[in-house]
N, CA, C and O of each residue as an XYZ file, in Angstrom:
736
protein
N       0.842     -1.187      0.000
C       0.000      0.000      0.000
C       0.887      1.251      0.000
O       1.868      1.326      0.739
N       0.530      2.229     -0.835
C       1.288      3.481     -0.889
C       1.065      4.278      0.398
O       0.006      4.189      1.019
N       2.056      5.044      0.783
C       1.895      5.892      1.964
C       0.945      7.045      1.631
O       0.686      7.318      0.459
N       0.437      7.710      2.643
C      -0.607      8.717      2.464
C      -0.158      9.857      1.551
O      -0.964     10.381      0.782
N       1.097     10.242      1.624
C       1.571     11.344      0.790
C       1.626     10.935     -0.683
O       1.320     11.739     -1.564
N       2.013      9.693     -0.947
C       1.973      9.195     -2.329
C       0.539      9.164     -2.846
O       0.281      9.524     -3.995
N      -0.395      8.734     -1.998
C      -1.800      8.684     -2.413
C      -2.353     10.082     -2.649
O      -3.098     10.294     -3.606
N      -2.003     11.038     -1.794
C      -2.458     12.417     -1.996
C      -1.930     12.967     -3.313
O      -2.664     13.633     -4.043
N      -0.685     12.700     -3.619
C      -0.061     13.256     -4.822
C      -0.471     12.528     -6.096
O      -0.146     12.982     -7.193
N      -1.177     11.410     -5.972
C      -1.606     10.673     -7.162
C      -3.116     10.752     -7.374
O      -3.694      9.897     -8.047
N      -3.753     11.764     -6.809
C      -5.172     12.072     -7.034
C      -6.116     10.991     -6.507
O      -7.254     10.893     -6.966
N      -5.661     10.181     -5.552
C      -6.557      9.213     -4.916
C      -7.352      9.912     -3.824
O      -6.853     10.829     -3.173
N      -8.585      9.478     -3.628
C      -9.382     10.003     -2.521
C      -8.777      9.523     -1.212
O      -8.584      8.325     -1.006
N      -8.480     10.468     -0.330
C      -7.955     10.144      0.991
C      -8.931     10.713      2.009
O      -9.133     11.924      2.090
N      -9.528      9.823      2.776
C     -10.505     10.218      3.796
C      -9.789     10.743      5.039
O      -8.669     10.332      5.342
N     -10.444     11.648      5.750
C      -9.875     12.147      7.005
C      -9.759     11.037      8.039
O      -8.955     11.125      8.967
N     -10.562      9.997      7.878
C     -10.506      8.861      8.803
C      -9.363      7.894      8.469
O      -9.174      6.900      9.170
N      -8.612      8.172      7.421
C      -7.497      7.318      7.023
C      -6.538      7.169      8.204
O      -6.177      8.164      8.833
N      -6.121      5.937      8.513
C      -5.233      5.732      9.661
C      -3.914      6.499      9.577
O      -3.283      6.756     10.602
N      -3.493      6.867      8.361
C      -2.232      7.607      8.210
C      -2.421      9.121      8.221
O      -1.439      9.853      8.101
N      -3.641      9.607      8.360
C      -3.841     11.047      8.287
C      -3.090     11.805      9.384
O      -2.830     12.999      9.238
N      -2.746     11.137     10.460
C      -1.950     11.776     11.522
C      -0.614     12.276     10.979
O      -0.085     13.272     11.473
N      -0.054     11.596      9.962
C       1.200     12.038      9.345
C       1.024     13.403      8.681
O       1.917     14.247      8.748
N      -0.108     13.617      8.051
C      -0.406     14.913      7.432
C      -0.483     15.977      8.514
O       0.111     17.047      8.384
N      -1.210     15.683      9.575
C      -1.347     16.650     10.667
C      -0.004     17.003     11.297
O       0.221     18.157     11.662
N       0.889     16.028     11.429
C       2.226     16.302     11.976
C       2.985     17.283     11.093
O       3.617     18.216     11.589
N       2.919     17.067      9.782
C       3.622     17.956      8.857
C       2.998     19.345      8.858
O       3.718     20.343      8.803
N       1.679     19.426      8.921
C       1.002     20.725      9.005
C       1.446     21.459     10.267
O       1.741     22.653     10.214
N       1.496     20.768     11.387
C       1.904     21.418     12.639
C       3.355     21.891     12.565
O       3.677     22.965     13.071
N       4.227     21.110     11.945
C       5.622     21.539     11.774
C       5.670     22.818     10.947
O       6.372     23.766     11.299
N       4.927     22.842      9.853
C       4.902     24.018      8.985
C       4.316     25.218      9.719
O       4.809     26.335      9.561
N       3.284     25.007     10.511
C       2.700     26.102     11.299
C       3.717     26.684     12.282
O       3.721     27.889     12.533
N       4.575     25.831     12.834
C       5.617     26.325     13.758
C       6.678     27.132     13.029
O       7.169     28.126     13.565
N       7.044     26.724     11.807
C       8.123     27.388     11.072
C       7.671     28.653     10.330
O       8.473     29.563     10.118
N       6.417     28.715      9.944
C       5.928     29.833      9.126
C       6.089     31.199      9.792
O       6.479     32.141      9.103
N       5.815     31.366     11.081
C       6.029     32.696     11.676
C       7.473     33.181     11.563
O       7.707     34.382     11.429
N       8.445     32.268     11.614
C       9.840     32.668     11.453
C      10.089     33.196     10.047
O      10.794     34.189      9.866
N       9.510     32.530      9.054
C       9.639     32.990      7.671
C       9.010     34.380      7.533
O       9.595     35.275      6.923
N       7.830     34.549      8.099
C       7.073     35.774      7.881
C       7.521     36.958      8.736
O       7.015     38.069      8.576
N       8.460     36.721      9.634
C       9.049     37.834     10.382
C      10.516     38.052     10.017
O      11.194     38.893     10.608
N      10.992     37.297      9.052
C      12.383     37.472      8.590
C      12.534     38.871      7.996
O      11.601     39.414      7.404
N      13.717     39.438      8.165
C      13.928     40.834      7.757
C      14.821     40.984      6.528
O      15.126     42.103      6.115
N      15.240     39.867      5.945
C      16.016     39.948      4.703
C      15.494     38.880      3.735
O      14.915     37.878      4.154
N      15.707     39.108      2.445
C      15.308     38.129      1.434
C      16.069     36.827      1.642
O      15.517     35.741      1.464
N      17.337     36.939      2.019
C      18.138     35.748      2.276
C      17.543     34.925      3.423
O      17.480     33.698      3.340
N      17.110     35.595      4.484
C      16.514     34.887      5.626
C      15.184     34.240      5.240
O      14.891     33.129      5.682
N      14.384     34.913      4.431
C      13.123     34.324      3.961
C      13.422     33.069      3.155
O      12.784     32.033      3.344
N      14.398     33.165      2.253
C      14.797     32.018      1.430
C      15.228     30.845      2.326
O      14.843     29.701      2.085
N      16.021     31.136      3.347
C      16.507     30.098      4.258
C      15.349     29.438      5.001
O      15.291     28.213      5.103
N      14.434     30.242      5.516
C      13.289     29.696      6.266
C      12.370     28.893      5.363
O      11.855     27.855      5.779
N      12.150     29.355      4.122
C      11.328     28.582      3.203
C      12.020     27.262      2.867
O      11.360     26.231      2.733
N      13.335     27.290      2.732
C      14.085     26.054      2.517
C      13.874     25.054      3.650
O      13.761     23.853      3.407
N      13.821     25.549      4.889
C      13.538     24.672      6.029
C      12.149     24.045      5.892
O      11.970     22.861      6.178
N      11.180     24.829      5.460
C       9.804     24.331      5.328
C       9.693     23.318      4.200
O       9.070     22.271      4.377
N      10.284     23.605      3.041
C      10.122     22.703      1.893
C      11.113     21.539      1.919
O      10.973     20.580      1.160
N      12.099     21.628      2.786
C      13.028     20.507      2.953
C      14.168     20.465      1.961
O      14.840     19.443      1.820
N      14.391     21.574      1.271
C      15.506     21.664      0.319
C      15.905     23.130      0.192
O      15.042     24.004      0.275
N      17.178     23.420     -0.005
C      17.578     24.828     -0.123
C      16.888     25.517     -1.313
O      16.676     24.912     -2.364
N      16.550     26.781     -1.116
C      15.989     27.609     -2.186
C      17.163     28.306     -2.871
O      18.017     28.892     -2.206
N      17.200     28.241     -4.186
C      18.300     28.814     -4.953
C      18.460     30.305     -4.636
O      17.474     31.017     -4.449
N      19.701     30.760     -4.579
C      19.993     32.159     -4.236
C      19.462     33.150     -5.261
O      19.395     34.344     -4.971
N      19.084     32.695     -6.447
C      18.529     33.589     -7.467
C      17.018     33.774     -7.313
O      16.411     34.573     -8.025
N      16.417     33.037     -6.385
C      14.976     33.098     -6.167
C      14.665     34.080     -5.045
O      15.366     34.133     -4.034
N      13.595     34.862     -5.243
C      13.179     35.868     -4.263
C      11.755     35.595     -3.832
O      10.867     35.401     -4.663
N      11.541     35.582     -2.514
C      10.208     35.421     -1.937
C       9.994     36.585     -0.989
O      10.808     36.826     -0.098
N       8.895     37.310     -1.181
C       8.524     38.373     -0.254
C       7.517     37.821      0.752
O       6.542     37.169      0.379
N       7.765     38.089      2.023
C       6.838     37.705      3.078
C       5.688     38.725      3.121
O       5.881     39.872      2.718
N       4.516     38.337      3.593
C       4.219     37.005      4.101
C       4.018     35.994      2.985
O       3.647     36.330      1.861
N       4.279     34.745      3.341
C       4.088     33.606      2.455
C       3.392     32.536      3.281
O       3.712     32.342      4.454
N       2.438     31.840      2.666
C       1.665     30.843      3.404
C       1.644     29.517      2.658
O       1.497     29.476      1.437
N       1.792     28.440      3.412
C       1.635     27.089      2.877
C       1.142     26.200      4.000
O       1.395     26.469      5.174
N       0.437     25.141      3.637
C      -0.055     24.232      4.669
C       0.922     23.089      4.945
O       1.041     22.651      6.089
N       1.618     22.602      3.930
C       2.597     21.534      4.114
C       4.004     22.013      3.786
O       4.904     21.951      4.624
N       4.182     22.490      2.565
C       5.487     22.967      2.124
C       6.363     21.898      1.498
O       7.154     22.204      0.606
N       6.246     20.663      1.937
C       7.142     19.601      1.487
C       6.976     19.236      0.024
O       7.846     18.575     -0.544
N       5.886     19.647     -0.599
C       5.652     19.276     -1.989
C       5.722     20.485     -2.910
O       5.058     20.541     -3.945
N       6.544     21.454     -2.508
C       6.817     22.634     -3.330
C       8.212     22.470     -3.928
O       9.174     22.177     -3.219
N       8.304     22.662     -5.246
C       9.586     22.627     -5.951
C       9.752     23.962     -6.665
O       8.891     24.365     -7.447
N      10.856     24.644     -6.395
C      11.118     25.966     -6.967
C      12.356     25.929     -7.848
O      13.396     25.400     -7.454
N      12.238     26.493     -9.038
C      13.369     26.612     -9.941
C      14.258     27.793     -9.578
O      14.214     28.307     -8.461
N      15.058     28.207    -10.539
C      15.957     29.351    -10.368
C      15.297     30.606    -10.923
O      14.452     30.541    -11.815
N      15.697     31.741    -10.379
C      15.215     33.048    -10.821
C      13.694     33.163    -10.696
O      13.051     33.836    -11.500
N      13.124     32.502     -9.683
C      11.692     32.587     -9.403
C      11.456     33.818     -8.538
O      12.272     34.140     -7.673
N      10.336     34.510     -8.772
C       9.939     35.647     -7.932
C       8.529     35.396     -7.422
O       7.597     35.202     -8.202
N       8.385     35.403     -6.091
C       7.093     35.217     -5.426
C       6.819     36.474     -4.614
O       7.520     36.755     -3.642
N       5.802     37.231     -5.011
C       5.485     38.499     -4.363
C       4.736     38.257     -3.045
O       4.486     37.114     -2.662
N       4.386     39.346     -2.365
C       3.760     39.309     -1.041
C       2.456     38.519     -1.013
O       1.688     38.535     -1.975
N       2.215     37.829      0.098
C       0.923     37.239      0.465
C       0.454     36.127     -0.468
O      -0.748     35.952     -0.669
N       1.386     35.383     -1.034
C       0.997     34.226     -1.843
C       0.694     33.044     -0.922
O       1.241     32.931      0.175
N      -0.198     32.166     -1.399
C      -0.623     31.012     -0.620
C      -0.522     29.760     -1.479
O      -1.087     29.699     -2.571
N       0.201     28.761     -0.978
C       0.402     27.500     -1.687
C      -0.201     26.365     -0.849
O       0.297     26.072      0.237
N      -1.252     25.736     -1.338
C      -1.788     24.525     -0.712
C      -1.260     23.366     -1.549
O      -1.780     23.072     -2.625
N      -0.221     22.715     -1.038
C       0.638     21.879     -1.876
C       0.545     20.374     -1.648
O       1.474     19.656     -2.019
N      -0.529     19.866     -1.056
C      -0.621     18.415     -0.843
C      -0.507     17.638     -2.151
O      -0.012     16.511     -2.157
N      -0.954     18.219     -3.249
C      -0.873     17.558     -4.546
C       0.428     17.803     -5.283
O       0.696     17.157     -6.296
N       1.238     18.724     -4.792
C       2.515     19.055     -5.419
C       2.425     20.312     -6.271
O       1.535     20.441     -7.112
N       3.349     21.232     -6.049
C       3.438     22.484     -6.804
C       4.860     22.616     -7.322
O       5.820     22.533     -6.556
N       4.988     22.822     -8.627
C       6.294     23.034     -9.233
C       6.290     24.359     -9.978
O       5.441     24.597    -10.837
N       7.246     25.222     -9.642
C       7.496     26.462    -10.374
C       8.840     26.292    -11.057
O       9.871     26.182    -10.394
N       8.828     26.271    -12.379
C      10.076     26.141    -13.126
C      10.840     27.464    -13.112
O      10.377     28.440    -12.522
N      11.988     27.503    -13.748
C      12.852     28.686    -13.770
C      12.128     29.904    -14.342
O      11.307     29.795    -15.252
N      12.459     31.061    -13.781
C      12.016     32.371    -14.268
C      10.512     32.614    -14.132
O       9.968     33.470    -14.829
N       9.834     31.884    -13.255
C       8.404     32.111    -13.017
C       8.232     33.350    -12.147
O       8.998     33.573    -11.210
N       7.219     34.153    -12.467
C       6.868     35.343    -11.685
C       5.468     35.175    -11.117
O       4.533     34.855    -11.851
N       5.316     35.392     -9.801
C       4.002     35.386     -9.172
C       3.740     36.761     -8.579
O       4.543     37.269     -7.797
N       2.627     37.355     -8.947
C       2.222     38.631     -8.373
C       1.750     38.448     -6.937
O       1.688     37.324     -6.440
N       1.414     39.557     -6.267
C       0.938     39.451     -4.888
C      -0.403     38.722     -4.812
O      -1.223     38.790     -5.728
N      -0.599     38.028     -3.702
C      -1.849     37.347     -3.367
C      -2.241     36.239     -4.350
O      -3.425     35.933     -4.492
N      -1.278     35.645     -5.017
C      -1.572     34.503     -5.893
C      -1.842     33.280     -5.021
O      -1.156     33.047     -4.026
N      -2.854     32.504     -5.411
C      -3.218     31.271     -4.713
C      -2.993     30.082     -5.633
O      -3.551     30.021     -6.729
N      -2.181     29.146     -5.187
C      -1.968     27.892     -5.908
C      -2.572     26.790     -5.037
O      -2.065     26.495     -3.955
N      -3.657     26.188     -5.519
C      -4.454     25.271     -4.710
C      -4.490     23.902     -5.377
O      -5.133     23.734     -6.413
N      -3.804     22.921     -4.790
C      -3.787     21.576     -5.355
C      -4.834     20.672     -4.719
O      -4.976     19.517     -5.120
N      -5.553     21.170     -3.754
C      -6.449     20.334     -2.949
C      -7.911     20.616     -3.271
O      -8.309     21.757     -3.502
N      -8.690     19.553     -3.278
C     -10.110     19.656     -3.556
C     -10.835     18.618     -2.718
O     -10.207     17.816     -2.026
N     -12.157     18.639     -2.782
C     -13.004     17.698     -2.058
C     -14.045     17.141     -3.014
O     -14.449     17.830     -3.951
N     -14.487     15.903     -2.796
C     -15.529     15.330     -3.642
C     -16.851     16.085     -3.499
O     -17.130     16.684     -2.461
N     -17.654     16.046     -4.557
C     -18.984     16.652     -4.509
C     -19.938     15.851     -3.635
O     -20.822     16.424     -2.998
N     -19.771     14.536     -3.596
C     -20.652     13.673     -2.826
C     -20.563     14.037     -1.341
O     -19.478     13.984     -0.763
N     -21.691     14.409     -0.712
C     -21.661     14.799      0.702
C     -21.122     13.709      1.628
O     -20.548     14.016      2.673
N     -21.301     12.445      1.255
C     -20.841     11.346      2.111
C     -19.319     11.270      2.202
O     -18.783     10.786      3.199
N     -18.613     11.751      1.158
C     -17.140     11.685      1.155
C     -16.502     13.066      1.076
O     -15.288     13.182      0.908
N     -17.306     14.101      1.195
C     -16.828     15.465      0.952
C     -15.661     15.886      1.829
O     -14.852     16.708      1.398
N     -15.542     15.367      3.023
C     -14.430     15.771      3.886
C     -13.117     15.085      3.490
O     -12.067     15.376      4.063
N     -13.175     14.193      2.532
C     -11.960     13.565      2.013
C     -11.196     14.540      1.133
O     -11.714     15.590      0.753
N      -9.961     14.182      0.815
C      -9.087     15.033     -0.001
C      -8.859     14.403     -1.366
O      -8.573     13.212     -1.482
N      -8.991     15.232     -2.398
C      -8.626     14.865     -3.768
C      -7.618     15.904     -4.231
O      -7.959     17.079     -4.371
N      -6.404     15.494     -4.467
C      -5.341     16.433     -4.802
C      -4.783     16.155     -6.188
O      -4.659     15.004     -6.605
N      -4.448     17.233     -6.897
C      -3.812     17.122     -8.208
C      -2.715     18.175     -8.288
O      -2.884     19.279     -7.770
N      -1.596     17.856     -8.926
C      -0.457     18.782     -8.960
C      -0.696     20.006     -9.839
O      -1.499     19.984    -10.772
N       0.021     21.063     -9.512
C       0.073     22.279    -10.327
C       1.493     22.409    -10.849
O       2.463     22.237    -10.111
N       1.598     22.718    -12.143
C       2.896     22.964    -12.776
C       2.832     24.324    -13.455
O       1.990     24.558    -14.322
N       3.732     25.217    -13.053
C       3.877     26.517    -13.702
C       5.201     26.446    -14.461
O       6.273     26.396    -13.858
N       5.110     26.443    -15.784
C       6.296     26.236    -16.610
C       7.153     27.497    -16.744
O       6.747     28.601    -16.381
N       8.321     27.288    -17.265
C       9.371     28.298    -17.403
C       8.829     29.618    -17.955
O       8.093     29.649    -18.941
N       9.216     30.701    -17.289
C       8.980     32.068    -17.740
C       7.503     32.478    -17.746
O       7.141     33.468    -18.382
N       6.655     31.729    -17.048
C       5.247     32.112    -16.937
C       5.110     33.225    -15.899
O       5.925     33.351    -14.984
N       4.061     34.024    -16.067
C       3.770     35.143    -15.156
C       2.324     34.999    -14.711
O       1.402     34.974    -15.525
N       2.148     34.904    -13.385
C       0.818     34.794    -12.798
C       0.514     36.135    -12.126
O       1.203     36.530    -11.185
N      -0.511     36.829    -12.608
C      -0.836     38.174    -12.135
C      -1.429     38.199    -10.736
O      -1.851     37.172    -10.206
N      -1.453     39.385    -10.152
C      -1.913     39.611     -8.779
C      -3.298     39.019     -8.556
O      -4.207     39.193     -9.367
N      -3.438     38.315     -7.438
C      -4.731     37.814     -7.018
C      -5.288     36.672     -7.846
O      -6.444     36.290     -7.659
N      -4.506     36.117     -8.753
C      -4.981     34.988     -9.547
C      -5.003     33.724     -8.690
O      -4.242     33.587     -7.732
N      -5.894     32.805     -9.061
C      -5.984     31.512     -8.399
C      -5.825     30.420     -9.439
O      -6.515     30.411    -10.458
N      -4.908     29.499     -9.172
C      -4.678     28.342    -10.030
C      -5.214     27.129     -9.274
O      -4.812     26.866     -8.141
N      -6.124     26.395     -9.910
C      -6.818     25.290     -9.252
C      -6.119     23.952     -9.499
O      -5.212     23.871    -10.328
N      -6.539     22.888     -8.776
C      -5.863     21.592     -8.861
C      -5.754     21.050    -10.285
O      -6.686     21.147    -11.083
N      -4.585     20.477    -10.575
C      -4.352     19.788    -11.821
C      -3.981     20.657    -13.001
O      -3.832     20.148    -14.112
N      -3.825     21.967    -12.794
C      -3.569     22.894    -13.894
C      -2.080     22.992    -14.199
O      -1.246     23.034    -13.294
N      -1.764     23.028    -15.487
C      -0.434     23.362    -15.972
C      -0.538     24.694    -16.696
O      -1.372     24.860    -17.586
N       0.310     25.642    -16.316
C       0.408     26.920    -17.020
C       1.646     26.825    -17.893
O       2.751     26.598    -17.401
N       1.450     27.002    -19.202
C       2.497     26.773    -20.178
C       3.633     27.776    -20.148
O       3.534     28.846    -19.547
N       4.707     27.404    -20.808
C       5.904     28.236    -20.906
C       5.570     29.585    -21.529
O       4.849     29.663    -22.524
N       6.106     30.648    -20.928
C       5.951     32.041    -21.377
C       4.532     32.585    -21.251
O       4.283     33.721    -21.653
N       3.607     31.822    -20.715
C       2.211     32.259    -20.640
C       1.995     33.267    -19.527
O       2.796     33.384    -18.599
N       0.874     34.003    -19.648
C       0.497     35.018    -18.668
C      -0.925     34.738    -18.211
O      -1.823     34.527    -19.026
N      -1.117     34.738    -16.907
C      -2.441     34.652    -16.306
C      -2.745     36.033    -15.754
O      -2.032     36.537    -14.886
N      -3.820     36.649    -16.270
C      -4.167     38.014    -15.875
C      -4.542     38.088    -14.394
O      -4.979     37.106    -13.794
N      -4.360     39.271    -13.830
C      -4.698     39.514    -12.435
C      -6.151     39.133    -12.176
O      -7.039     39.442    -12.970
N      -6.380     38.457    -11.051
C      -7.721     38.102    -10.628
C      -8.326     36.899    -11.316
O      -9.443     36.510    -10.979
N      -7.636     36.295    -12.267
C      -8.178     35.145    -12.997
C      -8.295     33.929    -12.083
O      -7.554     33.780    -11.111
N      -9.242     33.071    -12.424
C      -9.372     31.768    -11.776
C      -9.173     30.720    -12.865
O      -9.996     30.581    -13.771
N      -8.062     29.984    -12.761
C      -7.654     29.065    -13.818
C      -7.998     27.635    -13.409
O      -7.443     27.092    -12.454
N      -8.930     27.038    -14.158
C      -9.367     25.679    -13.864
C      -8.953     24.685    -14.942
O      -9.147     23.480    -14.781
N      -8.380     25.182    -16.046
C      -7.942     24.323    -17.156
C      -6.523     24.713    -17.558
O      -6.075     25.832    -17.307
N      -5.831     23.777    -18.180
C      -4.458     24.030    -18.612
C      -4.386     25.246    -19.534
O      -5.294     25.512    -20.322
N      -3.280     25.969    -19.409
C      -2.996     27.134    -20.242
C      -1.870     26.736    -21.203
O      -0.786     26.373    -20.748
N      -2.102     26.796    -22.512
C      -1.038     26.426    -23.459
C       0.155     27.379    -23.367
O       0.044     28.478    -22.824
N       1.284     26.947    -23.899
C       2.471     27.803    -23.990
C       2.120     29.082    -24.751
O       1.259     29.083    -25.631
N       2.807     30.171    -24.393
C       2.738     31.440    -25.141
C       1.319     31.976    -25.293
O       0.924     32.419    -26.372
N       0.563     31.932    -24.210
C      -0.843     32.331    -24.226
C      -1.128     33.272    -23.071
O      -0.522     33.159    -22.005
N      -2.060     34.213    -23.284
C      -2.578     35.058    -22.213
C      -4.013     34.616    -21.930
O      -4.825     34.498    -22.847
N      -4.319     34.372    -20.650
C      -5.681     34.040    -20.240
C      -6.100     35.001    -19.137
O      -5.260     35.565    -18.436
N      -7.413     35.181    -18.992
C      -7.927     36.024    -17.923
C      -9.402     35.768    -17.705
O     -10.075     35.153    -18.533
N      -9.894     36.250    -16.573
C     -11.309     36.142    -16.264
C     -11.622     35.038    -15.285
O     -10.743     34.322    -14.807
N     -12.945     34.923    -14.995
C     -13.445     33.916    -14.060
C     -14.619     33.212    -14.732
O     -15.691     33.806    -14.848
N     -14.456     31.977    -15.174
C     -13.203     31.237    -15.230
C     -12.291     31.794    -16.322
O     -12.754     32.454    -17.251
N     -11.012     31.524    -16.201
C     -10.033     32.059    -17.166
C     -10.325     31.523    -18.561
O     -10.622     30.344    -18.754
N     -10.229     32.433    -19.524
C     -10.424     32.098    -20.934
C      -9.276     32.695    -21.746
O      -8.593     33.622    -21.311
N      -9.090     32.135    -22.931
C      -8.078     32.597    -23.856
C      -8.309     34.075    -24.188
O      -9.437     34.479    -24.473
N      -7.237     34.885    -24.150
C      -7.292     36.280    -24.583
C      -6.507     36.448    -25.861
O      -7.017     36.987    -26.843
N      -5.246     35.982    -25.857
C      -4.448     36.093    -27.084
C      -3.199     35.253    -26.976
O      -2.828     34.805    -25.892
N      -2.556     35.043    -28.100
C      -1.257     34.382    -28.142
C      -0.168     35.448    -28.001
O      -0.364     36.610    -28.357
N       0.955     35.034    -27.486
C       2.095     35.936    -27.358
C       3.010     35.685    -28.532
O       4.052     36.330    -28.652
């Protein structure tokens, strides 16, 4: 049997009653303890170091994160080089979040890999799908990227958009739900 984190990252339904769910809670509590240190850091280098502690791997020195930054787990975040994450971004990463090189995130961007079933009997369970933001993509202020979405290379997501479907390479999308605006 796969461990709970493997099941979460492979889009399997995981019930809160799952005997391994305590492992998720332990990781959430660890992240909750470390997050205030990240969000009170006074230098970009210190923020990078604290985020590295949360995600379990060093953050490249070319990457910049402005506090505050929020995540529930952190362990399933992968950051490339020359990434910029502006103030007040939120990453719900149980399904896995990858930002490739040169990705730009505006303030208050939400990356949400977690969802719940529509069926009321299983609704408290978790259904997670990964988010991939490809090289040189720009996610505008206040945009939300939903579970399972890939944003293509060089693409732009307009401010305030809610993205529920993949964005092709070299494309601008915007709106709620996000729709094609133009090619770059």
